[in-house]
Phi, psi and omega in degrees: 000132179280152181229131180287130178254119182288164170278133187258005188294339178264357182283126182244118186229133173256127176251126177234138179157204186276103176271153179204167178249123176263119179248147181229121169257120184237143178187187182263153175234130180223358181205166177261141181297138175287348183272333182196158182284065180226151179289149174264124180255123175270101188290126180241348181215140178231111184238142177238134180225145173297138181229177181063225179301329179294326177289327174300315179296321177298318178299320177297314180296322179297327177284346181101006180280163174274108188248137173229140180235139177240122182205186183235131177231174176265170177275070187212174182295326179298320178294319177295319179298319179297315180297316180298315182297319179295314181297320180297334183258016172086018178257129174282111186255125175241094187250113179280142181269121178253184182272349178266157178291159175299131178296126182227134176242119182254121179249132176261122188240147171209130181053043176067016177245140178275123180264329187199146172232133177243128181253128176246104183198156172224153181303137183263346187305317181261005186256007177213167182273099183297326179293320178294321178300312180295322180297316179296319180297313181299325182295332183268345185303319181298338186254015178234162179262328184218143173250130174249128175251111183258099188257110175258011178072022183267344175118351179297328183256040180301329179257042189297325181299318179292325179295319178295317180298319179298316182293318180293325177295331178274001178077024182256134174297143181238118176254134184234130168265102193274161174220161176086181181248011176232105184260011180300326177297342180271004182304137179091354177292160179286313186206141173247149182236063180281157166271176185300317181298319179294321178294317181295331177295339181259317187255353183097175184302143176234085186291343179214168185293329179296318178294318179301314181297315182297314181290323179293321179294323176295322179293322176306310182293319183297320185264356180067037180271153174279328184198160171230133172245109183262119177273130192236035175055234184292351178266003176087223182223155174230123177261128177239123176241145181302126176078010181233157177291147180294149176249115180260125180247122180291155179297141182259348185293137175259323178226128181250117180251326185196125180265004180303125176078005181297323178297327177296318179295320181299308185289329177293315180295319178301313181295316181298317181294316179296319179294334179273000175103005180287148173288158185302314179301320178295318179298321179292322177299317179295319178297322179295318178294317180298321178298321178296330178283314190288331179287351174273005179246161179267138174075189178291116189224173179232172177233129178274165177297324179297317178296318180296319180296317179297317181291327181283340181228077191286351181297133181283130179237174183298332182266353182291134180094354176278118188232157166269177187296319181297317178296319179299312183296327176294317180290325177298316179299318179295315181296319180294323178297332179272001179080019180285145178268119187260129177245139182224140174218177182206165177168178178276318179050051185293312173238109183289124182229177185301324178300318176299313184299315180294322177297315181292324176297318179294322179295318181298330181290349180276354181196198183261334184224131177250123177253129178243118176266130188241131176298135174290171181303316181296321179294319178297317180300320179294327182274322190250346182110168187292343181275356180242154003275164174279329178245137184286171185303313183299318181293318180296319180292320180297319179296316179296317182295336180284345179287137181297331183279349183257128180266307184227141179235134184221141179272156169219143187259352180282174177291329176230159180270021186304314182297316180295319179297320178295328178287322182279317185051067180295159175289328179225124174256127187238142173220145180259151177114208184250032178294151164268152185304320182291350178268351186274124180301132177088000185295326182299313182295318181295313180295323181296334180259019174084011180274179179248151172236123185236147174245123178251136180288143173284156178277130183299147175092358182237125181204132178298316181299318180295321178296320179295316180297319180295321181292332183276347181284000000 
């Protein structure tokens, strides 16, 4: 069933809470340390990403919403790095400087597996000016549609009850990602988004869905909440609203690689959808779909509106898979993180014929994903002359993307796709015809990075030039 995804560009959301920096050291492991029975990781990459409440704001920005985050950092490089990263990704960051260091979580990774996590943090409740925090939050309420309180139990939201009261007095919905076993400070919020474990820490064991619903509904009444959205892992989500029957949403994930930050994606999508005018059940459906996308990625990640739209409307169409270069590189990174084998080829494909289809089918069999780079109209004219192409770039790409064997199609405007191939670095670079490997654009970069370069023969009797000549007779 298809689901309408609203445009989020007018949605204004303020996220307040515990911001942190997620760092990743990644490398290879091939031996055990002689000093202790632990693997030795040869670190080759050091990446830093906004986490916690900052990741909620990133998810909002990725969807296209207007996101602002209010949090507390230390007077340190981690705090500066967090601020820079947020600003670079379109988030308005208002980070107050406290006396404690910026909360940092360092994960050591190898072969997409987490080996160790180190947490650098001190309690924030007494390390920042709670009154100043509340003052800043109140100042932003008139210019936002929804307030999200992202509570990781670190202390930024020590005065959460007052923050909720301020927002409700201003007529703003308040969504809370709760922590701890005492939720009385969240009384009066619009909606809470606990997972099953967090809910059970407050209401006791819920061995079946009937018990969960009964206890959650009692909690709704006790805290004066409008709704609870309980995320239930492989069982999906359950929305409970006062006076209404529960809405059970099945899990949308097809492949689960990492659940880190999935709760951030849920509450961000929920907030963006509500701020864009969606009804609560519709917003929850979108949040459920977004969660299914983000758990298929490694580490703290986000979901774009384009990804959400594709996941919400899974039917393959002629335009599905047509990407620009930025979208392609993002998908390549995700596919590579999942261990997918990437195959890439290129051409003009002016008149798509059976020879092309058979060639592309053979190329697809060499890996898990087939990328086709297509010459733009200007590029074709330089190569083939002013009378070509007969079909414009958009039409040629749409036809290719409609083929079952083709996953992604991307245009390039240069005479050769060498630069694009160097950016993608496929596992297998394929060209059709009687080329020698050293004649294939991009072969040096692919071979230098351990990839393969293959030449596949064209099928006799099929030629775009021959088809054009025959049509003109």
